[in-house]
MOPAC internal coordinates of N, CA, C and O (Angstrom, degrees):
PM7 1SCF
backbone

  N    0.0000 0     0.00 0     0.00 0    0    0    0
  C    1.5015 1     0.00 0     0.00 0    1    0    0
  C    1.5429 1   106.97 1     0.00 0    2    1    0
  O    1.2310 1   123.73 1   -45.72 1    3    2    1
  N    1.4178 1   110.45 1   134.28 1    3    2    1
  C    1.4195 1   118.31 1  -176.37 1    5    3    2
  C    1.5092 1   114.04 1   -62.46 1    6    5    3
  O    1.2310 1   119.61 1   138.92 1    7    6    5
  N    1.4089 1   118.35 1   -41.08 1    7    6    5
  C    1.4634 1   121.59 1  -175.50 1    9    7    6
  C    1.5533 1   106.48 1  -136.04 1   10    9    7
  O    1.2310 1   120.48 1   -37.41 1   11   10    9
  N    1.2744 1   116.69 1   142.59 1   11   10    9
  C    1.4626 1   123.96 1  -176.16 1   13   11   10
  C    1.5532 1   113.17 1   -87.31 1   14   13   11
  O    1.2310 1   118.76 1   166.76 1   15   14   13
  N    1.2740 1   119.97 1   -13.24 1   15   14   13
  C    1.4660 1   122.93 1  -174.89 1   17   15   14
  C    1.5191 1   109.39 1  -130.35 1   18   17   15
  O    1.2310 1   121.62 1   -26.60 1   19   18   17
  N    1.3453 1   114.50 1   153.40 1   19   18   17
  C    1.4888 1   120.62 1   176.16 1   21   19   18
  C    1.5353 1   110.75 1   -65.64 1   22   21   19
  O    1.2310 1   118.34 1   141.82 1   23   22   21
  N    1.3207 1   120.76 1   -38.18 1   23   22   21
  C    1.4147 1   119.26 1   178.21 1   25   23   22
  C    1.4892 1   113.29 1   -65.79 1   26   25   23
  O    1.2310 1   119.02 1   144.40 1   27   26   25
  N    1.3387 1   119.48 1   -35.60 1   27   26   25
  C    1.4463 1   124.04 1   177.77 1   29   27   26
  C    1.5692 1   109.90 1   -63.45 1   30   29   27
  O    1.2310 1   121.61 1   137.61 1   31   30   29
  N    1.3650 1   114.52 1   -42.39 1   31   30   29
  C    1.4664 1   118.56 1   177.65 1   33   31   30
  C    1.5472 1   110.78 1   -62.50 1   34   33   31
  O    1.2310 1   121.01 1   133.53 1   35   34   33
  N    1.3149 1   115.68 1   -46.47 1   35   34   33
  C    1.4502 1   119.15 1  -179.62 1   37   35   34
  C    1.5113 1   113.95 1   -62.88 1   38   37   35
  O    1.2310 1   121.27 1   138.72 1   39   38   37
  N    1.3022 1   115.17 1   -41.28 1   39   38   37
  C    1.5413 1   119.49 1   176.01 1   41   39   38
  C    1.4834 1   109.57 1   -60.10 1   42   41   39
  O    1.2310 1   119.65 1   135.49 1   43   42   41
  N    1.2737 1   118.28 1   -44.51 1   43   42   41
  C    1.4789 1   124.66 1  -175.90 1   45   43   42
  C    1.5127 1   110.17 1   -64.06 1   46   45   43
  O    1.2310 1   122.51 1   135.90 1   47   46   45
  N    1.3792 1   112.79 1   -44.10 1   47   46   45
  C    1.4968 1   119.75 1  -176.56 1   49   47   46
  C    1.5473 1   109.46 1   -62.82 1   50   49   47
  O    1.2310 1   118.72 1   147.19 1   51   50   49
  N    1.3122 1   120.05 1   -32.81 1   51   50   49
  C    1.3759 1   124.67 1  -178.96 1   53   51   50
  C    1.5010 1   111.91 1   -64.36 1   54   53   51
  O    1.2310 1   120.17 1   159.99 1   55   54   53
  N    1.3833 1   117.28 1   -20.01 1   55   54   53
  C    1.4728 1   119.94 1  -179.32 1   57   55   54
  C    1.5306 1   113.93 1  -109.03 1   58   57   55
  O    1.2310 1   121.53 1   179.49 1   59   58   57
  N    1.3409 1   114.68 1    -0.51 1   59   58   57
  C    1.4549 1   119.59 1  -173.33 1   61   59   58
  C    1.5354 1   113.75 1   -68.35 1   62   61   59
  O    1.2310 1   119.07 1   143.93 1   63   62   61
  N    1.2551 1   119.38 1   -36.07 1   63   62   61
  C    1.5009 1   122.36 1  -175.10 1   65   63   62
  C    1.4907 1   108.57 1  -111.53 1   66   65   63
  O    1.2310 1   119.84 1   -34.99 1   67   66   65
  N    1.3454 1   117.90 1   145.01 1   67   66   65
  C    1.4554 1   119.37 1  -177.03 1   69   67   66
  C    1.5135 1   114.24 1   -65.61 1   70   69   67
  O    1.2310 1   118.35 1   156.85 1   71   70   69
  N    1.3118 1   120.76 1   -23.15 1   71   70   69
  C    1.4519 1   123.21 1   178.42 1   73   71   70
  C    1.4880 1   111.73 1  -126.66 1   74   73   71
  O    1.2310 1   119.48 1   -31.77 1   75   74   73
  N    1.3083 1   118.60 1   148.23 1   75   74   73
  C    1.5059 1   120.50 1  -179.32 1   77   75   74
  C    1.5049 1   112.08 1   -66.95 1   78   77   75
  O    1.2310 1   121.85 1   145.49 1   79   78   77
  N    1.4001 1   114.06 1   -34.51 1   79   78   77
  C    1.4440 1   117.17 1  -177.37 1   81   79   78
  C    1.5276 1   107.76 1  -129.91 1   82   81   79
  O    1.2310 1   120.68 1   -45.81 1   83   82   81
  N    1.3187 1   116.30 1   134.19 1   83   82   81
  C    1.4180 1   117.78 1   173.07 1   85   83   82
  C    1.6049 1   106.93 1  -141.29 1   86   85   83
  O    1.2310 1   122.80 1   -60.30 1   87   86   85
  N    1.2917 1   112.24 1   119.70 1   87   86   85
  C    1.5280 1   119.36 1  -172.95 1   89   87   86
  C    1.5460 1   107.95 1   -70.35 1   90   89   87
  O    1.2310 1   121.84 1   -24.97 1   91   90   89
  N    1.2824 1   114.09 1   155.03 1   91   90   89
  C    1.4764 1   121.29 1   177.15 1   93   91   90
  C    1.4981 1   109.85 1   107.69 1   94   93   91
  O    1.2310 1   121.26 1   -21.50 1   95   94   93
  N    1.3721 1   115.20 1   158.50 1   95   94   93
  C    1.4306 1   120.92 1  -174.46 1   97   95   94
  C    1.5416 1   111.28 1  -119.29 1   98   97   95
  O    1.2310 1   120.75 1  -175.34 1   99   98   97
  N    1.3100 1   116.17 1     4.66 1   99   98   97
  C    1.4953 1   119.61 1  -178.51 1  101   99   98
  C    1.5129 1   114.21 1   -59.44 1  102  101   99
  O    1.2310 1   120.27 1   134.35 1  103  102  101
  N    1.3493 1   117.08 1   -45.65 1  103  102  101
  C    1.4595 1   118.44 1  -178.23 1  105  103  102
  C    1.4944 1   112.39 1   -70.82 1  106  105  103
  O    1.2310 1   120.03 1   141.52 1  107  106  105
  N    1.3087 1   117.55 1   -38.48 1  107  106  105
  C    1.4951 1   119.56 1   175.90 1  109  107  106
  C    1.5244 1   111.30 1   -65.29 1  110  109  107
  O    1.2310 1   121.04 1   139.16 1  111  110  109
  N    1.3358 1   115.61 1   -40.84 1  111  110  109
  C    1.4525 1   118.79 1   179.00 1  113  111  110
  C    1.5290 1   111.64 1   -61.80 1  114  113  111
  O    1.2310 1   120.56 1   137.54 1  115  114  113
  N    1.3553 1   116.54 1   -42.46 1  115  114  113
  C    1.4317 1   119.39 1   177.92 1  117  115  114
  C    1.4926 1   113.32 1   -64.36 1  118  117  115
  O    1.2310 1   122.25 1   135.76 1  119  118  117
  N    1.3750 1   113.30 1   -44.24 1  119  118  117
  C    1.4893 1   117.72 1   179.84 1  121  119  118
  C    1.5719 1   109.63 1   -62.40 1  122  121  119
  O    1.2310 1   119.63 1   141.30 1  123  122  121
  N    1.2693 1   118.31 1   -38.70 1  123  122  121
  C    1.5061 1   123.08 1   177.04 1  125  123  122
  C    1.4438 1   110.62 1   -64.50 1  126  125  123
  O    1.2310 1   120.33 1   136.40 1  127  126  125
  N    1.3365 1   116.98 1   -43.60 1  127  126  125
  C    1.4842 1   121.00 1   179.55 1  129  127  126
  C    1.5991 1   107.49 1   -65.93 1  130  129  127
  O    1.2310 1   118.70 1   142.88 1  131  130  129
  N    1.2792 1   120.09 1   -37.12 1  131  130  129
  C    1.4763 1   121.81 1   176.73 1  133  131  130
  C    1.5089 1   109.22 1   -63.83 1  134  133  131
  O    1.2310 1   119.15 1   147.40 1  135  134  133
  N    1.3135 1   119.24 1   -32.60 1  135  134  133
  C    1.4561 1   122.25 1  -177.80 1  137  135  134
  C    1.5053 1   110.44 1   -83.06 1  138  137  135
  O    1.2310 1   119.54 1   169.90 1  139  138  137
  N    1.2956 1   118.48 1   -10.10 1  139  138  137
  C    1.5226 1   120.94 1   179.87 1  141  139  138
  C    1.5416 1   111.41 1    74.48 1  142  141  139
  O    1.2310 1   120.37 1  -151.41 1  143  142  141
  N    1.3042 1   116.90 1    28.59 1  143  142  141
  C    1.4984 1   115.63 1  -177.80 1  145  143  142
  C    1.6011 1   112.51 1  -106.40 1  146  145  143
  O    1.2310 1   122.49 1  -168.68 1  147  146  145
  N    1.2464 1   112.83 1    11.32 1  147  146  145
  C    1.4726 1   114.99 1   179.39 1  149  147  146
  C    1.5940 1   109.39 1  -117.45 1  150  149  147
  O    1.2310 1   120.60 1   -42.68 1  151  150  149
  N    1.2188 1   116.46 1   137.32 1  151  150  149
  C    1.4692 1   131.63 1     1.30 1  153  151  150
  C    1.5365 1   107.95 1   -73.35 1  154  153  151
  O    1.2310 1   119.71 1   -23.99 1  155  154  153
  N    1.2842 1   118.16 1   156.01 1  155  154  153
  C    1.4239 1   123.04 1   178.33 1  157  155  154
  C    1.5996 1   109.52 1   -64.28 1  158  157  155
  O    1.2310 1   120.04 1   -43.88 1  159  158  157
  N    1.2634 1   117.53 1   136.12 1  159  158  157
  C    1.4941 1   120.70 1  -174.43 1  161  159  158
  C    1.5254 1   113.51 1   -82.70 1  162  161  159
  O    1.2310 1   119.13 1  -169.94 1  163  162  161
  N    1.2738 1   119.26 1    10.06 1  163  162  161
  C    1.4662 1   120.48 1  -173.94 1  165  163  162
  C    1.4973 1   109.53 1  -152.48 1  166  165  163
  O    1.2310 1   119.07 1   -16.69 1  167  166  165
  N    1.3377 1   119.38 1   163.31 1  167  166  165
  C    1.4501 1   121.85 1   176.25 1  169  167  166
  C    1.5289 1   110.03 1   -69.77 1  170  169  167
  O    1.2310 1   120.13 1   -32.57 1  171  170  169
  N    1.3448 1   117.36 1   147.43 1  171  170  169
  C    1.4059 1   122.42 1   177.57 1  173  171  170
  C    1.5010 1   107.92 1  -128.84 1  174  173  171
  O    1.2310 1   121.13 1   -44.93 1  175  174  173
  N    1.4094 1   115.45 1   135.07 1  175  174  173
  C    1.4878 1   119.79 1   176.30 1  177  175  174
  C    1.4967 1   104.64 1  -111.32 1  178  177  175
  O    1.2310 1   121.41 1   -56.41 1  179  178  177
  N    1.2926 1   114.90 1   123.59 1  179  178  177
  C    1.4711 1   120.49 1   175.24 1  181  179  178
  C    1.5424 1   111.70 1  -105.81 1  182  181  179
  O    1.2310 1   120.29 1   -53.45 1  183  182  181
  N    1.3111 1   117.06 1   126.55 1  183  182  181
  C    1.5006 1   123.30 1  -175.86 1  185  183  182
  C    1.4995 1   104.35 1  -107.89 1  186  185  183
  O    1.2310 1   119.04 1   -58.15 1  187  186  185
  N    1.3273 1   119.44 1   121.85 1  187  186  185
  C    1.4851 1   121.89 1   178.02 1  189  187  186
  C    1.5147 1   108.19 1  -123.96 1  190  189  187
  O    1.2310 1   122.21 1    -8.62 1  191  190  189
  N    1.3320 1   113.37 1   171.38 1  191  190  189
  C    1.4473 1   117.74 1   177.80 1  193  191  190
  C    1.5220 1   110.39 1   133.60 1  194  193  191
  O    1.2310 1   119.88 1     8.39 1  195  194  193
  N    1.3041 1   117.83 1  -171.61 1  195  194  193
  C    1.4622 1   123.77 1  -177.28 1  197  195  194
  C    1.4670 1   114.22 1   -93.62 1  198  197  195
  O    1.2310 1   120.48 1   133.55 1  199  198  197
  N    1.3417 1   116.68 1   -46.45 1  199  198  197
  C    1.4548 1   119.42 1  -174.19 1  201  199  198
  C    1.5306 1   108.93 1  -128.98 1  202  201  199
  O    1.2310 1   121.17 1   -29.56 1  203  202  201
  N    1.3481 1   115.37 1   150.44 1  203  202  201
  C    1.4494 1   119.65 1   169.64 1  205  203  202
  C    1.5864 1   117.24 1    87.62 1  206  205  203
  O    1.2310 1   120.08 1  -178.40 1  207  206  205
  N    1.3379 1   117.46 1     1.60 1  207  206  205
  C    1.4503 1   122.05 1  -175.84 1  209  207  206
  C    1.5401 1   111.19 1   -60.05 1  210  209  207
  O    1.2310 1   120.47 1   134.16 1  211  210  209
  N    1.3189 1   116.70 1   -45.84 1  211  210  209
  C    1.4690 1   119.59 1  -179.02 1  213  211  210
  C    1.5187 1   111.92 1   -62.65 1  214  213  211
  O    1.2310 1   121.64 1   135.93 1  215  214  213
  N    1.3404 1   114.47 1   -44.07 1  215  214  213
  C    1.5211 1   118.60 1   179.07 1  217  215  214
  C    1.5187 1   110.27 1   -63.16 1  218  217  215
  O    1.2310 1   120.21 1   136.25 1  219  218  217
  N    1.3408 1   117.21 1   -43.75 1  219  218  217
  C    1.4660 1   119.70 1  -178.90 1  221  219  218
  C    1.5495 1   109.68 1   -63.31 1  222  221  219
  O    1.2310 1   119.94 1   133.58 1  223  222  221
  N    1.2879 1   117.73 1   -46.42 1  223  222  221
  C    1.4505 1   122.52 1  -174.80 1  225  223  222
  C    1.5901 1   107.45 1   -65.40 1  226  225  223
  O    1.2310 1   120.37 1   133.99 1  227  226  225
  N    1.3224 1   116.91 1   -46.01 1  227  226  225
  C    1.4879 1   119.72 1   177.50 1  229  227  226
  C    1.5540 1   111.16 1   -59.85 1  230  229  227
  O    1.2310 1   120.15 1   139.01 1  231  230  229
  N    1.3208 1   117.32 1   -40.99 1  231  230  229
  C    1.4566 1   119.86 1   178.52 1  233  231  230
  C    1.4913 1   111.89 1   -65.69 1  234  233  231
  O    1.2310 1   119.49 1   135.44 1  235  234  233
  N    1.3729 1   118.58 1   -44.56 1  235  234  233
  C    1.4335 1   121.11 1   178.57 1  237  235  234
  C    1.5445 1   110.17 1   -61.91 1  238  237  235
  O    1.2310 1   121.31 1   138.65 1  239  238  237
  N    1.3421 1   115.10 1   -41.35 1  239  238  237
  C    1.4842 1   117.38 1   177.78 1  241  239  238
  C    1.4579 1   111.92 1   -58.07 1  242  241  239
  O    1.2310 1   119.11 1   136.71 1  243  242  241
  N    1.3012 1   119.30 1   -43.29 1  243  242  241
  C    1.4909 1   122.99 1  -178.54 1  245  243  242
  C    1.5178 1   109.90 1   -67.33 1  246  245  243
  O    1.2310 1   120.37 1   139.35 1  247  246  245
  N    1.3687 1   116.89 1   -40.65 1  247  246  245
  C    1.4522 1   121.10 1  -178.17 1  249  247  246
  C    1.5659 1   108.19 1   -61.64 1  250  249  247
  O    1.2310 1   120.43 1   129.71 1  251  250  249
  N    1.3685 1   116.79 1   -50.29 1  251  250  249
  C    1.4214 1   120.77 1  -178.99 1  253  251  250
  C    1.5726 1   111.87 1   -62.67 1  254  253  251
  O    1.2310 1   121.05 1   140.90 1  255  254  253
  N    1.2791 1   115.60 1   -39.10 1  255  254  253
  C    1.4907 1   117.82 1  -179.95 1  257  255  254
  C    1.5403 1   109.55 1   -65.32 1  258  257  255
  O    1.2310 1   120.98 1   137.21 1  259  258  257
  N    1.3345 1   115.73 1   -42.79 1  259  258  257
  C    1.4836 1   119.79 1   178.20 1  261  259  258
  C    1.5430 1   112.43 1   -62.73 1  262  261  259
  O    1.2310 1   120.42 1   155.38 1  263  262  261
  N    1.3377 1   116.81 1   -24.62 1  263  262  261
  C    1.4583 1   122.27 1  -179.58 1  265  263  262
  C    1.5513 1   107.16 1   -88.40 1  266  265  263
  O    1.2310 1   118.50 1   179.55 1  267  266  265
  N    1.3084 1   120.47 1    -0.45 1  267  266  265
  C    1.4194 1   121.17 1   175.38 1  269  267  266
  C    1.5426 1   116.41 1    97.50 1  270  269  267
  O    1.2310 1   121.24 1  -174.26 1  271  270  269
  N    1.3452 1   115.24 1     5.74 1  271  270  269
  C    1.4652 1   119.33 1  -179.39 1  273  271  270
  C    1.5595 1   109.55 1   -84.45 1  274  273  271
  O    1.2310 1   120.13 1   -29.68 1  275  274  273
  N    1.3615 1   117.36 1   150.32 1  275  274  273
  C    1.4614 1   120.62 1   166.16 1  277  275  274
  C    1.4912 1   108.49 1   -85.84 1  278  277  275
  O    1.2310 1   120.12 1   -42.73 1  279  278  277
  N    1.3255 1   117.38 1   137.27 1  279  278  277
  C    1.4346 1   121.54 1  -171.36 1  281  279  278
  C    1.5241 1   111.86 1  -126.06 1  282  281  279
  O    1.2310 1   120.99 1   -25.54 1  283  282  281
  N    1.3057 1   115.71 1   154.46 1  283  282  281
  C    1.4368 1   121.69 1   165.49 1  285  283  282
  C    1.5529 1   106.80 1  -131.49 1  286  285  283
  O    1.2310 1   121.87 1   -50.25 1  287  286  285
  N    1.3150 1   114.02 1   129.75 1  287  286  285
  C    1.4892 1   121.14 1  -179.78 1  289  287  286
  C    1.4315 1   112.80 1  -121.20 1  290  289  287
  O    1.2310 1   120.26 1   -53.03 1  291  290  289
  N    1.3873 1   117.10 1   126.97 1  291  290  289
  C    1.4218 1   122.89 1   177.21 1  293  291  290
  C    1.4936 1   108.12 1  -117.69 1  294  293  291
  O    1.2310 1   118.77 1   -49.65 1  295  294  293
  N    1.3552 1   119.95 1   130.35 1  295  294  293
  C    1.4484 1   125.46 1   177.38 1  297  295  294
  C    1.5487 1   109.04 1  -125.97 1  298  297  295
  O    1.2310 1   121.87 1   -39.87 1  299  298  297
  N    1.3180 1   114.02 1   140.13 1  299  298  297
  C    1.4494 1   119.49 1   175.13 1  301  299  298
  C    1.4861 1   107.45 1  -148.18 1  302  301  299
  O    1.2310 1   120.63 1   -49.37 1  303  302  301
  N    1.3621 1   116.41 1   130.63 1  303  302  301
  C    1.4734 1   125.92 1     5.08 1  305  303  302
  C    1.5970 1   108.78 1   -83.10 1  306  305  303
  O    1.2310 1   121.74 1    -4.28 1  307  306  305
  N    1.3614 1   114.27 1   175.72 1  307  306  305
  C    1.4591 1   116.60 1   178.80 1  309  307  306
  C    1.5385 1   105.34 1   -90.11 1  310  309  307
  O    1.2310 1   121.28 1   -12.83 1  311  310  309
  N    1.3326 1   115.16 1   167.17 1  311  310  309
  C    1.4701 1   119.90 1  -178.53 1  313  311  310
  C    1.5297 1   111.33 1   -91.62 1  314  313  311
  O    1.2310 1   120.36 1   127.41 1  315  314  313
  N    1.3521 1   116.91 1   -52.59 1  315  314  313
  C    1.4493 1   117.20 1  -174.98 1  317  315  314
  C    1.5431 1   113.37 1  -119.39 1  318  317  315
  O    1.2310 1   118.74 1   142.44 1  319  318  317
  N    1.2650 1   120.01 1   -37.56 1  319  318  317
  C    1.4783 1   120.89 1   177.63 1  321  319  318
  C    1.5605 1   109.45 1  -144.08 1  322  321  319
  O    1.2310 1   123.12 1   -31.93 1  323  322  321
  N    1.2859 1   111.62 1   148.07 1  323  322  321
  C    1.4674 1   116.52 1  -171.79 1  325  323  322
  C    1.5450 1   113.95 1   -57.39 1  326  325  323
  O    1.2310 1   119.77 1   145.62 1  327  326  325
  N    1.3057 1   118.05 1   -34.38 1  327  326  325
  C    1.4526 1   121.00 1  -176.05 1  329  327  326
  C    1.5669 1   113.18 1   -61.79 1  330  329  327
  O    1.2310 1   120.14 1   161.89 1  331  330  329
  N    1.2752 1   117.34 1   -18.11 1  331  330  329
  C    1.4636 1   120.21 1   179.72 1  333  331  330
  C    1.5051 1   113.40 1   -71.32 1  334  333  331
  O    1.2310 1   120.89 1   166.94 1  335  334  333
  N    1.3465 1   115.90 1   -13.06 1  335  334  333
  C    1.4595 1   120.76 1  -178.61 1  337  335  334
  C    1.5073 1   113.29 1   -58.60 1  338  337  335
  O    1.2310 1   120.05 1   144.07 1  339  338  337
  N    1.3189 1   117.51 1   -35.93 1  339  338  337
  C    1.5035 1   121.16 1  -169.04 1  341  339  338
  C    1.5260 1   107.64 1  -125.30 1  342  341  339
  O    1.2310 1   120.58 1   -57.03 1  343  342  341
  N    1.3262 1   116.50 1   122.97 1  343  342  341
  C    1.4829 1   122.09 1   173.62 1  345  343  342
  C    1.5709 1   107.52 1  -129.21 1  346  345  343
  O    1.2310 1   123.21 1   -38.02 1  347  346  345
  N    1.3214 1   111.44 1   141.98 1  347  346  345
  C    1.4677 1   118.06 1   169.94 1  349  347  346
  C    1.5088 1   105.03 1  -116.32 1  350  349  347
  O    1.2310 1   122.62 1   -55.76 1  351  350  349
  N    1.3475 1   112.59 1   124.24 1  351  350  349
  C    1.5099 1   119.54 1  -175.32 1  353  351  350
  C    1.5386 1   109.22 1    47.26 1  354  353  351
  O    1.2310 1   120.36 1  -134.74 1  355  354  353
  N    1.2986 1   116.91 1    45.26 1  355  354  353
  C    1.4646 1   123.68 1   172.97 1  357  355  354
  C    1.5583 1   111.58 1    69.28 1  358  357  355
  O    1.2310 1   119.70 1  -160.64 1  359  358  357
  N    1.2258 1   118.19 1    19.36 1  359  358  357
  C    1.4222 1   121.93 1   175.12 1  361  359  358
  C    1.5190 1   110.37 1  -111.08 1  362  361  359
  O    1.2310 1   121.84 1   -63.59 1  363  362  361
  N    1.3126 1   114.08 1   116.41 1  363  362  361
  C    1.5219 1   119.52 1  -178.82 1  365  363  362
  C    1.5329 1   110.71 1   -64.98 1  366  365  363
  O    1.2310 1   122.07 1   -38.47 1  367  366  365
  N    1.3122 1   113.64 1   141.53 1  367  366  365
  C    1.4420 1   120.51 1   176.25 1  369  367  366
  C    1.5063 1   112.47 1   -77.63 1  370  369  367
  O    1.2310 1   119.58 1   -37.55 1  371  370  369
  N    1.2805 1   118.41 1   142.45 1  371  370  369
  C    1.4643 1   122.40 1  -176.18 1  373  371  370
  C    1.5331 1   111.29 1   -80.85 1  374  373  371
  O    1.2310 1   120.75 1   -12.47 1  375  374  373
  N    1.3074 1   116.16 1   167.53 1  375  374  373
  C    1.4728 1   119.04 1   174.14 1  377  375  374
  C    1.5610 1   109.31 1   -59.47 1  378  377  375
  O    1.2310 1   121.20 1   140.08 1  379  378  377
  N    1.2895 1   115.30 1   -39.92 1  379  378  377
  C    1.5190 1   118.23 1   179.94 1  381  379  378
  C    1.5027 1   111.00 1   -63.67 1  382  381  379
  O    1.2310 1   119.26 1   142.97 1  383  382  381
  N    1.3820 1   119.02 1   -37.03 1  383  382  381
  C    1.4365 1   123.69 1   177.43 1  385  383  382
  C    1.5606 1   108.82 1   -62.40 1  386  385  383
  O    1.2310 1   120.83 1   133.53 1  387  386  385
  N    1.3436 1   116.01 1   -46.47 1  387  386  385
  C    1.4164 1   120.22 1   176.57 1  389  387  386
  C    1.5319 1   115.53 1   -57.65 1  390  389  387
  O    1.2310 1   122.34 1   135.55 1  391  390  389
  N    1.3826 1   113.12 1   -44.45 1  391  390  389
  C    1.4445 1   118.66 1  -178.62 1  393  391  390
  C    1.5518 1   109.48 1   -62.97 1  394  393  391
  O    1.2310 1   120.63 1   137.99 1  395  394  393
  N    1.3048 1   116.40 1   -42.01 1  395  394  393
  C    1.4071 1   121.28 1  -178.63 1  397  395  394
  C    1.5905 1   110.20 1   -64.68 1  398  397  395
  O    1.2310 1   120.54 1   138.23 1  399  398  397
  N    1.2887 1   116.57 1   -41.77 1  399  398  397
  C    1.4789 1   122.51 1   175.14 1  401  399  398
  C    1.4950 1   111.48 1   -61.83 1  402  401  399
  O    1.2310 1   120.85 1   130.53 1  403  402  401
  N    1.3209 1   115.99 1   -49.47 1  403  402  401
  C    1.4371 1   120.17 1   178.90 1  405  403  402
  C    1.5680 1   112.10 1   -58.91 1  406  405  403
  O    1.2310 1   120.93 1   138.98 1  407  406  405
  N    1.3492 1   115.83 1   -41.02 1  407  406  405
  C    1.4436 1   119.08 1   176.72 1  409  407  406
  C    1.5202 1   113.35 1   -59.75 1  410  409  407
  O    1.2310 1   121.02 1   141.97 1  411  410  409
  N    1.3297 1   115.66 1   -38.03 1  411  410  409
  C    1.4443 1   120.61 1   179.73 1  413  411  410
  C    1.5360 1   108.80 1   -69.22 1  414  413  411
  O    1.2310 1   119.85 1   132.43 1  415  414  413
  N    1.3383 1   117.89 1   -47.57 1  415  414  413
  C    1.4481 1   121.02 1   175.60 1  417  415  414
  C    1.5119 1   111.94 1   -55.45 1  418  417  415
  O    1.2310 1   120.35 1   134.78 1  419  418  417
  N    1.2824 1   116.94 1   -45.22 1  419  418  417
  C    1.4899 1   120.99 1  -178.02 1  421  419  418
  C    1.5765 1   109.85 1   -61.26 1  422  421  419
  O    1.2310 1   122.88 1   139.88 1  423  422  421
  N    1.2931 1   112.08 1   -40.12 1  423  422  421
  C    1.5487 1   114.28 1  -176.77 1  425  423  422
  C    1.4466 1   111.02 1   -71.88 1  426  425  423
  O    1.2310 1   120.67 1   135.37 1  427  426  425
  N    1.3297 1   116.33 1   -44.63 1  427  426  425
  C    1.5380 1   122.06 1  -170.99 1  429  427  426
  C    1.4964 1   112.73 1   -84.00 1  430  429  427
  O    1.2310 1   117.98 1   162.13 1  431  430  429
  N    1.3160 1   121.46 1   -17.87 1  431  430  429
  C    1.4253 1   120.28 1  -179.97 1  433  431  430
  C    1.5395 1   115.20 1   -72.14 1  434  433  431
  O    1.2310 1   123.21 1   166.16 1  435  434  433
  N    1.3781 1   111.45 1   -13.84 1  435  434  433
  C    1.4557 1   113.18 1   178.69 1  437  435  434
  C    1.5056 1   111.40 1    71.77 1  438  437  435
  O    1.2310 1   120.18 1    42.71 1  439  438  437
  N    1.3276 1   117.26 1  -137.29 1  439  438  437
  C    1.4808 1   121.31 1  -179.53 1  441  439  438
  C    1.4900 1   110.50 1  -100.86 1  442  441  439
  O    1.2310 1   119.61 1  -161.96 1  443  442  441
  N    1.3275 1   118.35 1    18.04 1  443  442  441
  C    1.5344 1   125.15 1   174.48 1  445  443  442
  C    1.5219 1   109.33 1   -69.70 1  446  445  443
  O    1.2310 1   119.99 1   -59.69 1  447  446  445
  N    1.3123 1   117.63 1   120.31 1  447  446  445
  C    1.3760 1   123.24 1   174.82 1  449  447  446
  C    1.5249 1   111.35 1   -83.17 1  450  449  447
  O    1.2310 1   120.07 1   -58.55 1  451  450  449
  N    1.3531 1   117.47 1   121.45 1  451  450  449
  C    1.4180 1   122.02 1  -177.41 1  453  451  450
  C    1.5201 1   112.07 1  -116.79 1  454  453  451
  O    1.2310 1   118.78 1   -38.82 1  455  454  453
  N    1.3462 1   119.93 1   141.18 1  455  454  453
  C    1.4393 1   119.22 1   170.91 1  457  455  454
  C    1.5316 1   109.52 1   -63.36 1  458  457  455
  O    1.2310 1   121.15 1   -10.46 1  459  458  457
  N    1.3796 1   115.41 1   169.54 1  459  458  457
  C    1.4954 1   115.73 1   174.85 1  461  459  458
  C    1.4640 1   114.28 1   -60.59 1  462  461  459
  O    1.2310 1   120.80 1   136.90 1  463  462  461
  N    1.3021 1   116.07 1   -43.10 1  463  462  461
  C    1.4851 1   123.17 1   178.70 1  465  463  462
  C    1.5270 1   108.13 1   -56.94 1  466  465  463
  O    1.2310 1   119.25 1   132.11 1  467  466  465
  N    1.3321 1   119.04 1   -47.89 1  467  466  465
  C    1.4376 1   123.23 1  -177.53 1  469  467  466
  C    1.5775 1   109.44 1   -64.70 1  470  469  467
  O    1.2310 1   120.34 1   137.09 1  471  470  469
  N    1.2716 1   116.95 1   -42.91 1  471  470  469
  C    1.4057 1   122.99 1  -177.55 1  473  471  470
  C    1.4896 1   110.66 1   -61.25 1  474  473  471
  O    1.2310 1   120.18 1   134.52 1  475  474  473
  N    1.2895 1   117.26 1   -45.48 1  475  474  473
  C    1.4367 1   125.45 1   178.27 1  477  475  474
  C    1.5053 1   111.18 1   -63.71 1  478  477  475
  O    1.2310 1   120.10 1   180.00 1  479  478  477

């Protein structure tokens, strides 16, 4: 594993790409293809807009869980700590979970340069 802590991963990711923002989805699509996660094996709901995204996503997550579905919820930005960004069935992922996931992304992305947002 390249880094032993979540903070070390996040600090490194901030320096990985020459610009903070780069428009287009080609690099992300290629990295996802390298990881073998396309097409996605489940429905995805994307909530956009200016205000209320976190509340809407959390409410949808609770509705689907109450209906018996397994859910994954990603929120950005986080409120208090980075690990709250991703929950599976309302269980927050640990720093170790994030480090493991980042290690897999780092390995499978190949030489594709990703912004920190894209890497996460």
